[in-house]
N, C-alpha and C positions, 0 to 999 in steps of 0.2 A: 456872474457878475459883468457889471458896465461900469464904464466910466462916467462919473460928472463932477462938475463944478458947486461947491456950495456958492450959495449966492446972498444966504440971508438964513435968520433967525424967526423962530415962530416964539410966540409965548403966548400960552394958554392958562388961566388960572383955574379953569375946571375944567376937569379932564377925567378918565374912566380912572379907578384906583391903581388898575394895573400898570399905568404908565405914568404915576406919579412920580416925579424924581427924575424922568428923561430927558434928555436935552433932545428938539426936536429944530430941523435944519430945514430948510428950504433948498433942492438942488436942482441942477439943469445939467439934463443928460447931453453929453457931447460924443462927437464923431470920432472919427480915427483921427482927425487932421484938430481935434479938440474947441471945432468949433459947435455954438450949441445945436441940439437935436432932440425935437420933441417940447413937450409938454414939462415945465418945471413939475416937480413932488415934492410932498412931505415926508420926510426920514427920519427915524430914531438913532440919533447919532451912539455908537456904542463902542467909538474909539478917541474920540475927542477933539474933532475937526473943527475949521477956523471958515470962517468966509473966507473966501477966493482960492481953498485948497483945492485940488486934485484930488479926487476920493474915487475905489470901488464900491458900489452898494450892490445890493441883491433885494429881489422884490418877488412877489407872491408867498408861498410857501416857506421858499429860502430864508425871506425874509427875519423868522421866526425861530432862525438853527442856531443865533449867536446866543451865547450866555445871559447877555442882557434882556433881549427879546423873545423866551424861551417863554411860552404859556400868554403872549400881548396880543394885545389885537393890531397889530402892527401888519402892512403892507409894503412897506421900504425900509432899510436899514444901511449906515453907512458902515463898513465890516473893515477898511482898510481906507489909509491915506497915502497916496502913490509918492516915493522918492523918487524913484529912475524908472524910466522905462528904454528898453533897445532894443530894436527892430533890426534886422539884417546884418549887424553886427555894429550896430551905429544907434549914437543916444538921441532919442527924437523927445525927451522930456528931463530933466534934472529939474528936482524941487530947490536945491543949493542955490540956483541961480535964477528960477522961475523963469526957465529960458523954454520955448518951444520951438522945435524946428518944422519946418514945414518941408 
């Protein structure tokens, strides 16, 4: 699992029937300081994430392990929305305040 931020929505009127009804989002992987790191990715949303949210995603064969993505042509899935992160006994992210501590 890795961290990313949802940066956009993707609409495809024509797609493989195995992913009909899925919500596709554009995500930007982030580093431990929550700064953009790497190339944006297209992910199937399995949890109802929204633009701007910090999420956990899985890629590769692990992306097909959720109930929503099992048996689909999927290489990236959003599998969690981050509410809180604590590191070394200190809160470094809190969704309720959208505060990222450096």
